[in-house]
All heavy atoms as an XYZ file, in Angstrom:
671
protein
N     -10.346      3.319    -46.994
C      -9.839      3.232    -45.649
C      -9.538      4.635    -45.130
O      -8.943      5.445    -45.833
C      -8.554      2.397    -45.640
C      -7.914      2.338    -44.290
S      -6.466      1.267    -44.217
C      -5.210      2.353    -44.833
N      -9.964      4.924    -43.916
C      -9.651      6.196    -43.282
C      -8.506      5.988    -42.303
O      -8.643      5.246    -41.330
C     -10.867      6.749    -42.532
C     -11.929      7.244    -43.470
O     -11.629      7.797    -44.512
N     -13.175      7.025    -43.119
N      -7.381      6.657    -42.568
C      -6.245      6.493    -41.657
C      -6.508      7.133    -40.305
O      -7.296      8.065    -40.179
C      -5.097      7.200    -42.379
C      -5.739      8.117    -43.344
C      -7.085      7.548    -43.671
N      -5.830      6.609    -39.294
C      -5.887      7.152    -37.942
C      -4.459      7.404    -37.485
O      -3.596      6.547    -37.662
C      -6.576      6.183    -36.970
C      -8.034      5.988    -37.372
C      -6.473      6.681    -35.541
C      -8.749      4.935    -36.577
N      -4.203      8.562    -36.920
C      -2.888      8.914    -36.401
C      -3.034      9.253    -34.931
O      -3.908     10.029    -34.555
C      -2.279     10.117    -37.163
C      -0.962     10.528    -36.563
C      -2.131      9.795    -38.648
N      -2.197      8.656    -34.101
C      -2.202      8.919    -32.662
C      -0.852      9.514    -32.296
O       0.187      8.948    -32.639
C      -2.444      7.625    -31.852
C      -2.369      7.900    -30.367
C      -3.779      7.006    -32.237
N      -0.862     10.652    -31.628
C       0.364     11.329    -31.205
C       0.291     11.528    -29.698
O      -0.720     12.014    -29.180
C       0.537     12.696    -31.904
C       1.732     13.445    -31.365
C       0.657     12.508    -33.413
N       1.356     11.157    -29.007
C       1.448     11.363    -27.556
C       2.434     12.488    -27.312
O       3.576     12.414    -27.748
C       1.920     10.078    -26.874
C       1.896     10.163    -25.393
N       2.842     10.854    -24.666
C       1.023      9.650    -24.492
C       2.554     10.750    -23.383
N       1.457     10.026    -23.256
N       1.996     13.524    -26.628
C       2.839     14.687    -26.405
C       3.481     14.761    -25.038
O       3.929     15.823    -24.621
N       3.538     13.651    -24.320
C       4.157     13.674    -22.997
C       3.161     14.135    -21.949
O       2.024     13.704    -21.942
N       3.599     15.039    -21.111
C       2.705     15.569    -20.080
C       2.631     14.691    -18.846
O       1.553     14.365    -18.377
N       3.785     14.322    -18.328
C       3.827     13.417    -17.182
C       3.537     14.112    -15.860
O       3.531     13.478    -14.827
C       5.203     12.744    -17.112
N       3.287     15.377    -15.881
C       3.012     16.095    -14.643
C       2.040     17.229    -14.894
O       1.610     17.468    -16.010
N       1.672     17.934    -13.837
C       0.727     19.038    -14.000
C       1.352     20.195    -14.793
O       2.530     20.502    -14.631
C       0.417     19.468    -12.565
C       1.514     18.915    -11.727
C       2.094     17.740    -12.451
N       0.541     20.775    -15.677
C       0.993     21.938    -16.446
C      -0.106     22.993    -16.410
O      -1.277     22.675    -16.178
C       1.355     21.578    -17.907
C       0.159     20.972    -18.652
C       2.541     20.639    -17.962
C       0.420     20.716    -20.120
N       0.280     24.226    -16.660
C      -0.688     25.324    -16.633
C      -1.668     25.191    -17.799
O      -1.391     24.533    -18.798
C       0.053     26.661    -16.735
O       0.631     26.797    -18.013
N      -2.821     25.827    -17.649
C      -3.823     25.802    -18.721
C      -3.254     26.395    -19.998
O      -3.484     25.872    -21.086
C      -5.086     26.542    -18.305
C      -6.163     26.489    -19.393
C      -7.391     27.270    -19.022
C      -8.483     27.253    -20.057
N      -8.141     27.092    -21.433
N      -2.496     27.477    -19.873
C      -1.910     28.119    -21.045
C      -0.979     27.156    -21.797
O      -1.073     27.006    -23.006
C      -1.145     29.379    -20.617
C      -0.549     30.121    -21.795
O      -1.288     30.394    -22.755
O       0.663     30.407    -21.751
N      -0.113     26.489    -21.048
C       0.809     25.546    -21.687
C       0.048     24.343    -22.221
O       0.362     23.828    -23.287
C       1.905     25.081    -20.732
C       2.840     24.108    -21.426
C       4.237     24.074    -20.845
N       5.076     23.298    -21.724
C       5.319     21.990    -21.574
N       4.807     21.341    -20.549
N       6.071     21.362    -22.433
N      -0.958     23.884    -21.494
C      -1.763     22.749    -21.953
C      -2.384     23.050    -23.315
O      -2.393     22.199    -24.206
C      -2.844     22.415    -20.930
C      -3.648     21.177    -21.298
C      -4.636     20.783    -20.216
N      -5.607     21.833    -19.980
C      -5.899     22.341    -18.789
N      -5.306     21.894    -17.707
N      -6.795     23.287    -18.663
N      -2.857     24.280    -23.494
C      -3.437     24.669    -24.785
C      -2.375     24.658    -25.889
O      -2.635     24.206    -27.003
C      -4.076     26.056    -24.696
C      -5.316     26.068    -23.815
O      -5.879     24.980    -23.535
O      -5.715     27.176    -23.390
N      -1.167     25.141    -25.581
C      -0.089     25.136    -26.579
C       0.327     23.712    -26.930
O       0.557     23.395    -28.106
C       1.115     25.936    -26.076
C       0.857     27.427    -25.951
C       2.122     28.229    -25.713
N       2.962     27.737    -24.646
C       2.912     28.123    -23.373
N       2.009     29.016    -22.999
N       3.742     27.632    -22.471
N       0.419     22.853    -25.922
C       0.782     21.453    -26.155
C      -0.301     20.771    -26.996
O       0.004     20.033    -27.941
C       1.006     20.717    -24.817
C       1.076     19.214    -25.014
C       2.274     21.226    -24.147
N      -1.558     21.039    -26.680
C      -2.658     20.454    -27.454
C      -2.556     20.864    -28.923
O      -2.699     20.022    -29.814
C      -4.009     20.875    -26.860
C      -5.172     20.285    -27.587
N      -5.888     20.998    -28.511
C      -5.712     19.038    -27.544
C      -6.837     20.230    -29.007
N      -6.755     19.036    -28.440
N      -2.309     22.150    -29.163
C      -2.167     22.610    -30.552
C      -1.003     21.900    -31.245
O      -1.100     21.528    -32.413
C      -1.982     24.128    -30.607
C      -3.257     24.902    -30.362
C      -3.106     26.381    -30.700
N      -2.078     27.045    -29.896
C      -2.287     27.607    -28.710
N      -3.492     27.583    -28.170
N      -1.313     28.201    -28.073
N       0.099     21.696    -30.534
C       1.255     21.017    -31.117
C       0.969     19.566    -31.453
O       1.396     19.056    -32.505
N       0.255     18.870    -30.570
C      -0.107     17.471    -30.818
C      -1.047     17.385    -32.017
O      -0.881     16.527    -32.891
C      -0.741     16.841    -29.557
C      -1.396     15.517    -29.873
C       0.308     16.669    -28.477
N      -2.021     18.280    -32.084
C      -2.938     18.296    -33.221
C      -2.171     18.580    -34.510
O      -2.403     17.941    -35.544
C      -4.075     19.320    -33.002
C      -4.875     19.533    -34.274
C      -4.972     18.876    -31.861
N      -1.233     19.521    -34.451
C      -0.426     19.844    -35.631
C       0.367     18.619    -36.091
O       0.386     18.290    -37.285
C       0.525     21.010    -35.317
C       1.267     21.547    -36.516
C       2.146     22.767    -36.166
N       1.448     23.755    -35.375
C       1.699     24.034    -34.090
N       2.668     23.416    -33.445
N       1.020     24.958    -33.439
N       0.999     17.917    -35.166
C       1.795     16.735    -35.520
C       0.904     15.639    -36.102
O       1.257     15.008    -37.111
C       2.552     16.224    -34.296
N      -0.249     15.411    -35.491
C      -1.171     14.392    -36.001
C      -1.680     14.763    -37.386
O      -1.823     13.897    -38.258
C      -2.338     14.202    -35.036
N      -1.925     16.039    -37.605
C      -2.399     16.498    -38.905
C      -1.340     16.278    -39.983
O      -1.661     15.861    -41.100
C      -2.813     17.981    -38.835
O      -3.851     18.121    -37.855
C      -3.293     18.495    -40.172
N      -0.088     16.543    -39.649
C       1.003     16.297    -40.610
C       1.008     14.827    -41.007
O       1.031     14.489    -42.190
C       2.372     16.713    -40.016
C       3.518     16.187    -40.864
C       2.458     18.223    -39.893
N       0.989     13.931    -40.021
C       0.985     12.505    -40.313
C      -0.234     12.077    -41.102
O      -0.141     11.307    -42.065
N      -1.389     12.579    -40.723
C      -2.639     12.248    -41.403
C      -2.605     12.685    -42.873
O      -2.986     11.918    -43.763
C      -3.808     12.904    -40.681
C      -5.157     12.594    -41.278
C      -5.795     11.401    -40.978
C      -5.776     13.489    -42.131
C      -7.035     11.108    -41.523
C      -7.012     13.204    -42.690
C      -7.638     12.012    -42.387
O      -8.860     11.724    -42.939
N      -2.130     13.884    -43.117
C      -2.064     14.387    -44.497
C      -1.125     13.540    -45.349
O      -1.416     13.287    -46.534
C      -1.641     15.855    -44.506
S      -2.931     16.967    -43.912
N      -0.029     13.107    -44.781
C       0.899     12.244    -45.516
C       0.193     10.951    -45.915
O       0.303     10.491    -47.064
C       2.166     11.971    -44.686
C       2.997     13.262    -44.590
C       2.991     10.831    -45.292
C       4.137     13.204    -43.593
N      -0.555     10.349    -44.983
C      -1.288      9.114    -45.290
C      -2.369      9.353    -46.340
O      -2.525      8.553    -47.271
C      -1.910      8.541    -44.022
C      -0.934      7.990    -42.994
C      -1.685      7.606    -41.722
C      -0.151      6.814    -43.545
N      -3.114     10.438    -46.194
C      -4.199     10.737    -47.147
C      -3.665     10.975    -48.553
O      -4.369     10.733    -49.537
C      -4.995     11.961    -46.685
C      -5.815     11.751    -45.440
C      -6.932     10.796    -45.632
N      -7.869     11.332    -46.609
C      -9.048     10.848    -46.855
N      -9.468      9.803    -46.192
N      -9.833     11.371    -47.753
N      -2.424     11.457    -48.655
C      -1.815     11.711    -49.963
C      -1.106     10.482    -50.521
O      -0.414     10.570    -51.524
C      -0.854     12.889    -49.858
C      -1.571     14.200    -49.577
C      -0.613     15.345    -49.260
O       0.619     15.152    -49.347
O      -1.116     16.418    -48.909
N      -1.265      9.332    -49.840
C      -0.690      8.095    -50.338
C       0.675      7.742    -49.781
O       1.294      6.768    -50.214
N       1.168      8.513    -48.822
C       2.457      8.224    -48.211
C       2.383      6.986    -47.333
O       1.302      6.538    -46.949
N       3.530      6.445    -47.022
C       3.589      5.241    -46.194
C       3.388      5.599    -44.723
O       3.524      6.756    -44.313
C       4.938      4.548    -46.363
O       5.961      5.310    -45.739
N       3.113      4.576    -43.924
C       2.983      4.771    -42.483
C       4.296      5.273    -41.894
O       4.293      6.121    -40.998
C       2.548      3.472    -41.808
N       5.417      4.768    -42.404
C       6.728      5.219    -41.915
C       6.913      6.704    -42.227
O       7.390      7.467    -41.382
C       7.863      4.367    -42.504
C       9.222      4.957    -42.174
C       7.767      2.928    -42.002
N       6.525      7.132    -43.422
C       6.620      8.556    -43.768
C       5.737      9.401    -42.849
O       6.125     10.500    -42.438
C       6.208      8.788    -45.224
C       7.174      8.206    -46.229
O       8.356      7.977    -45.864
O       6.762      7.972    -47.378
N       4.555      8.890    -42.513
C       3.637      9.620    -41.633
C       4.219      9.744    -40.231
O       4.146     10.814    -39.608
C       2.280      8.927    -41.590
N       4.805      8.658    -39.729
C       5.432      8.706    -38.402
C       6.573      9.714    -38.403
O       6.694     10.546    -37.496
C       5.944      7.302    -37.990
C       6.862      7.388    -36.779
C       4.780      6.376    -37.725
N       7.410      9.655    -39.417
C       8.533     10.587    -39.494
C       8.040     12.027    -39.552
O       8.571     12.906    -38.866
C       9.398     10.276    -40.705
C      10.627     11.150    -40.794
C      11.539     10.784    -41.956
O      11.264      9.808    -42.673
O      12.536     11.508    -42.139
N       7.019     12.301    -40.346
C       6.476     13.657    -40.440
C       5.932     14.162    -39.114
O       6.170     15.310    -38.720
N       5.215     13.302    -38.393
C       4.669     13.696    -37.091
C       5.784     13.944    -36.080
O       5.736     14.909    -35.313
C       3.708     12.617    -36.584
N       6.806     13.091    -36.093
C       7.928     13.263    -35.162
C       8.676     14.560    -35.456
O       9.028     15.304    -34.539
C       8.875     12.042    -35.209
C      10.175     12.327    -34.473
C       8.189     10.822    -34.619
N       8.895     14.854    -36.718
C       9.582     16.104    -37.077
C       8.765     17.311    -36.604
O       9.320     18.287    -36.102
C       9.858     16.161    -38.595
C      10.293     17.549    -39.034
C      10.924     15.132    -38.973
N       7.444     17.235    -36.728
C       6.593     18.336    -36.244
C       6.768     18.531    -34.731
O       6.839     19.675    -34.260
C       5.133     18.062    -36.583
N       6.859     17.436    -33.972
C       7.099     17.554    -32.531
C       8.497     18.099    -32.250
O       8.692     18.910    -31.342
C       6.918     16.203    -31.839
C       5.499     15.649    -31.793
C       5.506     14.243    -31.197
C       4.573     16.568    -31.020
N       9.486     17.646    -33.016
C      10.859     18.124    -32.827
C      10.967     19.623    -33.083
O      11.737     20.316    -32.423
C      11.812     17.392    -33.764
C      12.052     15.957    -33.392
C      12.922     15.217    -34.388
O      13.096     15.686    -35.531
O      13.425     14.155    -34.022
N      10.184     20.110    -34.039
C      10.237     21.530    -34.402
C       9.455     22.429    -33.444
O       9.544     23.644    -33.535
C       9.701     21.727    -35.823
C      10.628     21.165    -36.887
O      11.804     20.880    -36.570
O      10.171     20.998    -38.040
N       8.681     21.839    -32.546
C       7.844     22.606    -31.625
C       8.555     22.745    -30.278
O       8.849     21.749    -29.619
C       6.507     21.887    -31.435
C       5.491     22.736    -30.711
O       5.863     23.440    -29.742
O       4.313     22.689    -31.096
N       8.839     23.978    -29.833
C       9.577     24.173    -28.586
C       8.824     23.723    -27.332
O       9.426     23.626    -26.260
C       9.840     25.681    -28.556
C       8.787     26.277    -29.411
C       8.497     25.247    -30.474
N       7.544     23.414    -27.437
C       6.780     22.952    -26.278
C       7.143     21.524    -25.877
O       6.812     21.086    -24.788
C       5.273     23.026    -26.544
C       4.734     24.420    -26.616
C       4.941     25.208    -25.324
O       4.857     24.627    -24.224
O       5.169     26.418    -25.420
N       7.811     20.810    -26.762
C       8.100     19.402    -26.515
C       9.592     19.187    -26.356
O      10.399     19.819    -27.008
C       7.571     18.535    -27.661
C       6.101     18.683    -27.857
C       5.602     19.538    -28.824
C       5.211     18.006    -27.046
C       4.243     19.706    -28.992
C       3.848     18.173    -27.200
C       3.370     19.019    -28.174
N       9.935     18.253    -25.497
C      11.321     17.842    -25.328
C      11.565     16.719    -26.328
O      11.767     15.573    -25.966
C      11.555     17.375    -23.890
C      12.991     17.021    -23.640
O      13.870     17.379    -24.416
N      13.246     16.295    -22.572
N      11.508     17.073    -27.600
C      11.588     16.067    -28.663
C      12.571     16.509    -29.734
O      12.347     16.281    -30.908
C      10.204     15.847    -29.270
N      13.645     17.169    -29.307
C      14.625     17.614    -30.290
C      15.253     16.455    -31.015
O      15.282     15.338    -30.522
N      15.737     16.694    -32.215
C      16.361     15.609    -32.970
C      17.583     15.068    -32.232
O      18.335     15.819    -31.641
C      16.739     16.252    -34.301
C      16.698     17.717    -34.064
C      15.778     17.962    -32.907
N      17.746     13.762    -32.272
C      18.888     13.118    -31.619
C      20.050     13.044    -32.598
O      19.857     12.854    -33.781
C      18.519     11.705    -31.191
O      17.439     11.725    -30.313
N      21.246     13.203    -32.078
C      22.405     13.048    -32.953
C      23.597     12.605    -32.131
O      23.622     12.732    -30.917
C      22.716     14.330    -33.720
C      23.268     15.431    -32.852
C      24.631     15.562    -32.656
C      22.429     16.333    -32.234
C      25.144     16.573    -31.854
C      22.935     17.348    -31.435
C      24.292     17.459    -31.247
N      24.555     12.055    -32.813
C      25.826     11.701    -32.186
C      26.925     12.182    -33.114
O      26.690     12.462    -34.288
C      25.928     10.193    -31.955
C      25.986      9.398    -33.228
C      26.068      7.898    -32.975
O      25.919      7.458    -31.837
O      26.288      7.188    -33.956
N      28.114     12.289    -32.596
C      29.228     12.706    -33.429
C      29.651     11.531    -34.304
O      29.910     10.436    -33.819
C      30.390     13.193    -32.572
C      30.038     14.403    -31.715
S      29.299     15.775    -32.634
C      30.738     16.466    -33.390
N      29.680     11.751    -35.599
C      30.072     10.708    -36.536
C      31.576     10.584    -36.627
O      32.339     11.327    -35.993
N      32.032      9.640    -37.435
C      33.462      9.401    -37.611
C      34.174     10.636    -38.150
O      35.343     10.853    -37.869
C      33.698      8.214    -38.545
C      33.188      6.924    -37.986
N      33.732      6.329    -36.864
C      32.170      6.128    -38.375
C      33.081      5.222    -36.598
N      32.109      5.070    -37.501
N      33.457     11.473    -38.897
C      34.057     12.671    -39.478
C      34.149     13.808    -38.471
O      34.713     14.850    -38.774
C      33.228     13.126    -40.678
O      31.944     13.545    -40.240
N      33.576     13.622    -37.267
C      33.572     14.686    -36.276
C      32.375     15.597    -36.395
O      32.222     16.539    -35.632
N      31.492     15.329    -37.370
C      30.285     16.120    -37.552
C      29.093     15.378    -36.970
O      29.085     14.146    -36.925
C      30.053     16.386    -39.047
C      31.157     17.170    -39.748
C      30.879     17.220    -41.247
C      31.243     18.575    -39.184
N      28.050     16.116    -36.527
C      26.873     15.437    -35.980
C      26.225     14.533    -37.015
O      26.134     14.873    -38.189
C      25.931     16.587    -35.609
C      26.773     17.794    -35.560
C      27.936     17.558    -36.487
N      25.789     13.379    -36.580
C      25.113     12.415    -37.434
C      23.750     12.125    -36.826
O      23.661     11.679    -35.688
C      25.941     11.131    -37.523
O      25.233     10.128    -38.189
N      22.692     12.383    -37.573
C      21.337     12.189    -37.068
C      21.069     10.712    -36.818
O      21.408      9.856    -37.615
C      20.315     12.713    -38.079
C      18.848     12.593    -37.705
C      18.538     13.470    -36.496
C      17.982     13.006    -38.873
N      20.468     10.424    -35.666
C      20.054      9.063    -35.347
C      18.535      9.043    -35.376
O      17.898      9.673    -34.554
C      20.516      8.635    -33.940
C      22.011      8.735    -33.788
C      20.038      7.221    -33.634
C      22.461      8.565    -32.352
N      17.986      8.345    -36.333
C      16.536      8.204    -36.416
C      16.239      6.735    -36.628
O      16.657      6.148    -37.610
C      15.974      9.032    -37.574
C      14.493      8.842    -37.882
C      13.647      9.262    -36.687
C      14.106      9.613    -39.107
N      15.568      6.151    -35.678
C      15.222      4.744    -35.795
C      13.719      4.601    -35.710
O      13.092      5.064    -34.775
C      15.883      3.921    -34.675
O      17.293      4.098    -34.750
C      15.552      2.456    -34.811
N      13.161      3.970    -36.724
C      11.742      3.654    -36.740
C      11.653      2.132    -36.825
O      12.203      1.518    -37.733
C      11.032      4.319    -37.938
C      11.129      5.835    -37.820
C       9.574      3.858    -38.002
C      10.591      6.593    -39.004
N      10.975      1.544    -35.861
C      10.877      0.088    -35.826
C       9.827     -0.412    -36.804
O       8.730      0.127    -36.885
C      10.519     -0.384    -34.420
C      11.559     -0.119    -33.348
C      11.026     -0.585    -31.999
C      12.853     -0.832    -33.677
N      10.186     -1.419    -37.528
C       9.264     -2.121    -38.415
C       8.925     -3.433    -37.711
O       9.528     -4.468    -37.968
C       9.920     -2.409    -39.773
C      10.331     -1.186    -40.498
N       9.538     -0.613    -41.457
C      11.444     -0.418    -40.416
C      10.154      0.453    -41.940
N      11.297      0.597    -41.320
N       7.965     -3.385    -36.802
C       7.685     -4.540    -35.957
C       7.220     -5.757    -36.747
O       7.545     -6.886    -36.404
C       6.666     -4.186    -34.891
C       7.132     -3.136    -33.879
C       6.021     -2.824    -32.903
C       8.359     -3.617    -33.142
N       6.481     -5.523    -37.809
C       5.994     -6.672    -38.575
C       7.129     -7.392    -39.291
O       7.004     -8.552    -39.656
C       4.893     -6.253    -39.561
C       5.377     -5.345    -40.646
N       5.639     -4.015    -40.430
C       5.652     -5.585    -41.937
C       6.047     -3.471    -41.566
N       6.067     -4.396    -42.487
N       8.263     -6.724    -39.474
C       9.417     -7.339    -40.120
C      10.566     -7.578    -39.140
O      11.615     -8.078    -39.524
C       9.899     -6.459    -41.278
C       8.880     -6.308    -42.376
C       9.332     -5.350    -43.446
O      10.516     -4.967    -43.459
O       8.506     -4.985    -44.300
N      10.370     -7.169    -37.874
C      11.379     -7.320    -36.824
C      12.727     -6.737    -37.239
O      13.772     -7.353    -37.095
C      11.527     -8.793    -36.421
C      10.269     -9.421    -35.824
C      10.510    -10.899    -35.557
C       9.850     -8.709    -34.568
N      12.688     -5.544    -37.761
C      13.927     -4.844    -38.114
C      13.715     -3.357    -37.845
O      12.611     -2.902    -37.586
C      14.303     -5.068    -39.576
C      13.328     -4.462    -40.569
C      13.732     -4.765    -42.012
N      12.789     -4.190    -42.944
C      12.835     -2.953    -43.419
N      13.785     -2.120    -43.020
N      11.943     -2.508    -44.269
N      14.807     -2.592    -37.893
C      14.704     -1.139    -37.707
C      15.406     -0.447    -38.854
O      16.251     -1.017    -39.530
C      15.300     -0.707    -36.378
O      16.686     -0.957    -36.374
N      15.016      0.801    -39.069
C      15.644      1.627    -40.091
C      16.449      2.696    -39.382
O      15.923      3.426    -38.561
C      14.583      2.301    -40.963
O      13.791      1.283    -41.568
C      15.212      3.154    -42.034
N      17.726      2.803    -39.674
C      18.572      3.836    -39.085
C      18.901      4.880    -40.123
O      19.036      4.605    -41.262
C      19.884      3.243    -38.557
C      19.639      2.339    -37.351
O      18.618      2.499    -36.685
O      20.486      1.477    -37.115
């Protein structure tokens, strides 16, 4: 089986050619991260997480990690990946 990874990088409005090229490289980078995880036997959830982290790490995208203040007063990462086939989410 050959895995397929689809990454959407936003782009809801017109952007310059220069930025479009940078965004394209970032989307390809994120898709490649996810693809490599799948090719190495990782789960689909691991591939999604890897691709999302690649987008979060790229300043071209408004995809910074989400967090809220936890009970201890320290930031607590919120990451939810839906498992639609099981109708549950992972937090």
